[in-house]
N, C-alpha and C positions, 0 to 999 in steps of 0.2 A: 290724515287719510292714507299715507303710505308709510306709517311707522311700524306696522306689524307684518310685513311681508316675510313669509317663511320660505318661499320658493319663487325664484325668478324664472318664469317660463321662457323657453327659447335659448337661454344662455348655455345650457348643456350642449345643444345642437351647434351653436356658434363656436363653442370651445372645441368640439370635435372637428369642425371645418377648418379652424385655425391650425389645429394639430396636423391635419392633412396637408395644408399648405407648406408646413415645415418639412413634412415627409417628401413632398414633391421636390422641394428645393434641394434637400440633401441627396435625393435620388439622382437628379440630373447632374449635380456636382460630382457624385461618385462615378456616374457613367462617363463623364468627360475624362476623369482621371484614368479610367481603365479602357479608354478608347472605344466605347460603345456608342451606338447611335443615341443622340440625346436631343432634348427639346429646350435646351438652355437659352436659345435665342428668343423664345417666347416669354413675355413678362410674367405670365401666370405661373411659370415654374421658377420664378425668382423672388418669391414673396416670403421667404423664411423670416427675414428681419421684420417685415411688416406684420406677420402673424404673431411674432414674439411681442411686438409693441402692443398689439391687441390684448395679449395675455396680461401684460403689465397694467394696462388701463382697467381691464376686467378685475384683476387682483385688487387694485386700489379701490375700485368701486365696491366690491363685495366685502372686503375686510373692513373698510370704513363704515359701511352700512351696518355690519354685524356689531361693530363697536358702538355705534350710535344707538342701536337697538338695545344692547346690553346696558349701556349707561342710562337710557331712558327708563328701563325696567328696574335696575338695581341701584341706580345713582352712583355707581362706581364701575371700575373695570377690573376683572380678575385676570391680572397679567399672567400669573402662573398657569392658569387654565388655557389662556390664549396660546402661550408658548407650547404647552403640552399638545394641544390639537395640531398646531403647525408641525411640531417635531414628529409626531406619530404619523402624520399624513405625508410628509415630504422626505424625511430622513431615511426610512427603510430602503426605498428604491435608490435614492441618491448614493448612499454608502454601499449598497449591494453592487451597483454598477462600478463604483470606484474600486472595490475589491476585485471584481471580475476584470475590469479594464486595466488595472495597474499591476496586479499580481497574478491572478489565475490564468487569464488568456495569454499573456506574454510567456509564462512558464510552459504552457501547453504547446504553443506555437514554436517556441525555441527548441523544444525537445523533438517534436514530430514534424513540423513543417515551417522552418524558419523563414522561408521566402514567400510564404503565403500572404502575410500582412506585416508591414514594417511599422513598428511603433516609434513615433518621433520623440518619445520621452521614456524615462525609466521611473520606477516607483520613488527612488531617492530624489529625483529631480522635481517631482510633481506633487507628492503627497501633501505637503504643507499648504499648497495653493488650494487643493480640494478640501482639506480639513478645515481651513479658516474661511471657506466660502468665497475664494477668489479664483474659481476655475477658469474664469475668462483669461487669467494670466498664463494658463497652460496653452490656451489658444494663441495668445500674443507671442509667447516665447518659442513655442514648438510647432505652430501651424495646425492645420486641420487634423482631427483625430477622432477615434471612435466614441470618445466621451464628450464630444463637442457640445451637445445639447445642455450639458450641465451648467454652462456659463450663466444662463438665465436664472437657474435655481439659486445661484449665488447672489444675484441681484435681488431676488425676492426675499431671500432669507435675511439679508442685511436690512431691507426695508421693514420686514416683520419685527426684527430685533429692536429697531428704533421706534416704530410706530405705536405699538401698544402702550409702553410706559409714557411716551410723549402725550398720547391721547388721554391717559389716565390723569395726568397731573396738569395738563393744559387744555382740557376739553372745551372750556369756554372760549378759547381762542383758536380752535382747531381750523376754522375756515381761513383765518388769517395766516396760520402756519402753512396751509396748503397753497395759498397764493404766493407766499414767500418762497416755498420750495420751487415752484415753477419759475418765478422771477430769478432766483439765485442760480438755478440750473441754466437758464438762458444766458445769464451774465457769464457763468463759468465756461459755457461752450463758446461764447464769443471771445473770451480772453484766451483760451487755449488755441482757438483757431487763428487768432492774430499773433500770438506770442510764441507758439510752439509748432513744431513740425507735425504732420499728420501721423507719423509713426512713433511719436514720443509716447512713453508709457503713461505719463500723467494724462495726456490728451486722450489716449485710448480709454483709460479708466473713467474719465469724465463723460465721454460719449457713450460708454457701455452701460454705466449705472444710470438707467433711465428713470430716476426717481420722479421726474416731472410727469411721466406718463401715469405713474401710480397716484401722484397728487391730483392730476386731472380726473382720474377715476374717482378719487376721494371727494373732489368737489362735486361731482355728479351725484354721489351718494348723499352728501350733505344737503344739496339742493332738493333732491327727491324727498329726503326724510323730513324736511322742514316746509314742504308745500302745505298750505292751509286752505281748506274749503274750496279746492279747485281740482278738477280732474286734469290729467295731462292732456287728454284728448281735446280739452277746451282751449288749450294754449295755441296761439297762432303758429308757433314754431313747429308744432307737431301735427299740423294739418296734413291730410293724406298726400296732397300734391307736393308738399315740402319733403315729406318722408320719401316719396318717389324720386325726387331730385337727389337727395342725399345718397340713397341706395345706388342710384345710377352713377353718381360721381365716384363712389367707392369701387363699384364693380368695374368701371372704366379704368380706374387707377390700377386695380389688381390685375386686370387682363391685358392692358395695353401700355402701361406706364413707360417701359423702356423703348417702346416702339412709336411713341408719339413725339414729334419734333415740331413744337409750336411755341412761339414766344410767350403768349399769355399763359398757356399751360405750364411752361417751364417756370415762369414767375411764381405761379401758385403752388406747384408740386415739386419743383426742383431747386427752390431757394434754400440754401443751407440753414439749418436750425428751425426757421419759421415754418417750413413745409412739414417738418415732423410734428410740430406743435399742432398745426391745423389737422393733420391726419389723426392725431390722438384725440382731438375733440370730435372729429367725425366718428371715430370708433365709439366714443362715449355716447354720442347721439344714438347710434345704432343699438347700443346696449340698453339704453333707457326706452327707446321707441319700441324695440322688439319685445321687451320683457314687461313693460309697465303701461304703455299707452293702450287705452281701451280700443282705439281705432287703428291699431297697428296693421300695416298692409302686408306684413309677412307673418305666416303662421307655420313655424317649423318645429312645433312641439309634438312629438309622438314617442311611443315607448322605445322604438329602435334607436332613434337619434338621441333620446335622453340617456339610454344605456351607454351608447358609444361616447357620449359626452362624459359620462360617469367614469369611464376607463381612459379618458383622453390624456390624463397624466402619464399613464403607462404607454399610450401611443406615442406621446412626445418623447419619452425617455428611452423606449426600446427600439423605435423604428430604425435608427441608424445601424443597429446590430443586424437587423433583418436585411436592410438594404445592402450592407457590406457582404453578408453571407451570400445573398442572391447574385450580386455582381461578381464577387471573387470566385465562387464555386461554379456558377452556371454561365459564366462569360463565354466559354467555348461552345456552349449550346445556343445561347441567345444570338450570337453573330451568324448563325446558320439561317435565321429567319429574316423575312422582310422587316423593314423598320416598324410598320404597323403591327405585325404579328408579334415581333420581339417586344415592343413597348406594351402591348396588351398583356402578354404573358408575364412580363416583368412586374407590372403594377398589380395584377391579380395575385401573384405570389407575395409581393411586398405588403400590400394592404391587408390581405387575408391573414398572412403570417403575423403581422404586427398586432392585428385585432385579437387573434387567438392567444398570443403570448400575453397581451395586456389583460385579457379577460381572466386567464389562469392566474396571473399575478394578483389581480384585484381580489379574486375569490379566496385564493389559498395563501397569499402572502400579505398583501396590504391590509386586508380585513382583520388579520391577526393583531395588528397594531391599532387601526382606527376604530375598531369595534371592541374586540375582546379585551385587549390590554387597556384601552382607554376606560372602558366601563369598570374594570377591576380597580384601576387607580382612583377614579372618581368616587367609587363606593367607599374606598378606604378613607 
């Protein structure tokens, strides 16, 4: 019944909203650094990591579903084509920003305005981390920087590198592998938490590479793909009142998590390791309910949101450049206004600027690879 879905409604919109949460998070962090009025005390503006976890679950769900669909149709997986699609979709912006952020911008600033922005790393210190898809180690060794969003791309790229061939050769056992990934990741997180200090590099890598989130998304795709003779809306777990409860729980978490101090709430949402797993399953529930349940209580599918979701990769990758520009260049003007006016102007500039740059990038840069170049290579 759900083996031939070509488009998951609402997911583009959710992807855009998640990218916005990352934008808000980095915006408030940057405003703190430059002593501007900020909203960092409110939980809603501290959801960057939560949004990235959602991206990981969504990636695992979509990639696994596409592989299941391909295997069902062709009885095999074209690993080369899978890699080609991922490379042409992700690498252009990834490596463009690396060149800009490690070579071009430092040269320009050092020549014309060395005190405008201080880079915590040099090209020689960081290039191999970026090249081998461990950008998280730049963050670990050198602290926050303008290429910070790239850390999650490194996580996804390593997942993609492993997942396609694993799926091709062990597809009969793929659901077992997904369970094992989750179990092994939980064990690894417990071990590093007990045996290593929080600032240990190995502990950092174990906690950063959230393969369990992508495995949870993959389990959702496997479950959806193998449903037989039953609509999702007929299942008890997707009754409207349960959907309402789940959405309410997630919204309360996103808006008030840091501001809630309650024993029961802390056990559910602030228990190390297990709370993250629970949150990832809640994200999976929302992904399936919003995109596949015939009785879904949310309908956020429209042309505008769909388009914004389509450029959300650019929104995620470029936003910190826009945020940095607005904060650094316009700081002396923003402090002249009241907090409300300053915040309103700031976000109007940041959100509109990020969307414009992402739209231009999508049309004139990314499409050169995802459409033109891909079609030429496939035809050959």
